[in-house]
N, C-alpha and C positions, 0 to 999 in steps of 0.2 A: 104662278108666272115665274119664269127664270130670272134669277137675280141680275144677270148681265143685261137683260132687256130693261129692267128697272133702272139700272145705271145709265143706260142710253137715254131713257126718258129724263133723268136728272140732268145729263149733259145737254140735252136738247133745250130743256127749260132754261138752264144757265145761259146758253148761247143766245136764246131769244131775248132774254132780259138784257144781256150785254149789248145786243144789237139795238135795243130800244134806247139805250143811253147815248147812242151816236146820232140820234135823230134831231135835226134842227126844228122840224115842224112839231108843234105841240100835239096836233091831231095824230100824226103818225106815231109819235111817242106813246100816246095813250092806247092806240090800237095794238101796237106791237107789245107793249108792256102788259096789256090785258092778256094777250096770247101766252106770254111767258109766265105770268102769275098763275093763270089757269092751269098750265102744264105743270108748274111747280107744285101747285096745290094738289093736283092729281097724284103726282109723284110722292108727296108727303103722306097722303092718306094710304097709298098702296104699300108703302114700307112701314106704316104704323107710326110715323113721326107726326103726331097730331099738331104740335106747335108749328111745324113747317106748313102743314096743310091749312090750318086755321089762319095763320099770318098771311099766306098768299091768297087765300080766299078773301080776306079783308082787302088786300091790295087790289084784287080783281074788282071787288065791289066799288072801291074808290075810283078806279079807272072807268067803270061803267057810269058812275055818278057824273064824272066830269065830261064824258062823251055825250051824255044826255044834255048836259048844260051847253056844250059847244053847239050841238045840232039844233037845240031849241032856242038858243039865245037870239033875240031880235037885235039886229044891228042896223044902224043908219049908214047907208052908203051915199057918198057924194063924190063929185069930182072938183078939182081945183085946177082951172085952166092956167097954163104957163106960157110965157113968151120964151122964145129960143134963147134969149140972153139972161133968163132968170138965174140969179146967182145961187139960190138955194138948190135949184134943180141941178145945176152944173156940179155943185159940191156933193149932192146926193149921188150922182152918177160916179163921181170920183171915189167917194167913200165906199161904195158898194161894187167897185170895179171888179175885184176878184170873184165875188159871188156872181156877178152878171156874166163874167166870162165862162163860168161853169156851164151855164145854160145857153148863152149866146156868144160862143167863141168867135172872136174877130170883130165883135160889135164896136163901133166907134161913132160917137154922136156927131152927126153932120147935118145941121139944120138945112131943110129944103124949103122951096116955096110951097105954099098951100099945106103947111105942116099942122098937125094937131098934137099938142102936148098937154098932158094933165096928170096930176097925182090922183090916185084913188084913195079916198078917205073912208075909214071905218070908225064911226063914232068920233070923228074929228081927228083921228090919228092916221098918219100916212102909212098905208099898207102896201102901196106899189106905185109904179109909174108906167104910163102908156104913151108911146111915141109912134106917130104914124104920119103919112102924107098922102095926098091925092095923086095917084099915079096915072089915072085916066079920069075922064069926066065923072064916071060912076063907080070908080074903084078906089078903095082905101087900102093902102099897103102898110102893114104893121112892121115897124122897125124894131120895137122893143115893147114887150109886155112882161115886165119884171115884178115879181111879188116878193116881199120880205118873208123869210123863213117862217115866222110865227103865224103868217096868214095864208099858207099854202094849202087851202082846203077847197079850191076851185070856186069859192064864192066871188072872188074878185073877177075871175073870167066870166062867170055867169052874169055878173052885174054889167060888165062891159058889153058883152055880145048879145045879151037878152034885154036887160033893163034900158040900155042906151039905144036900142034898135030904132025907136021913133026919131031920136035925134039924128042918127046917121041917115035915115030915110029923108028927113027934112033937109039935110045938107046935100042930098042928091046921090048918096051912095047906094049901090045895089049889090056890090060884091066886096068882100074883104079878103085880101090875100096876105099870106105870111110865108116866110121861108123857114123851113126847119133848120135850126141851128145845132140841135143836139137830139139824141134819142128821147130824152125826158121832155124836151120841148115838143117833139112830135107827138108823144103820148098825150101831153096837155092839150094840143090842138085837136086831136081826134076826140078826146073826151068832151070838147066843147062843140063838136059837130062839124069840124073842118074835114074836108076830103082832099086827097092829092089829085091835082089835075094833070093834064098831059105834059105840062112844062115842069113838073116836079114841085110846084108850089102848092101850098095848102090853101084851099079856097072854101069860103062859106058865103052863102047868100044872106044878105041883111034881113 
């Protein structure tokens, strides 16, 4: 194999590992770091640098171990309902304002009638916040579905839109609507089964 090609493999591995260090999400960090470590291990073995190969093989093994733990870990999901004037909720929104604006640019908390506000708890730790209101008799309009970086593995969304289905039905909701605020938000909605309707909103049947 040409040495220049091997060098490109090394550069690629370095770039992937550097990229993993920029991830806020532990899950994304582990996946990207696994790809980088695997590539670096391959590079090390190809050039005969056994310490590099073995070290990165070990790192890849650690990533796999923690990924298995993340995906197999049983967590207790709960919701903590909030009033519109809840001081902790208001402070939570203020504290995470910059991060919220990345995914929901232009968002501003404006309590409405028939609002539904709650924290999503994972093992009694706040993992995200869900704000919505009844826009029609049978329609729930989502204003904010924000998840903290450490918990961005779609489990929060699945809990809200699947596990809470019976609750939404009991409250008379048949349709859930959400406005795409950013490309990443749109990807999140599609991942959870939302489809874009004729009005440009994302829609999901309860």
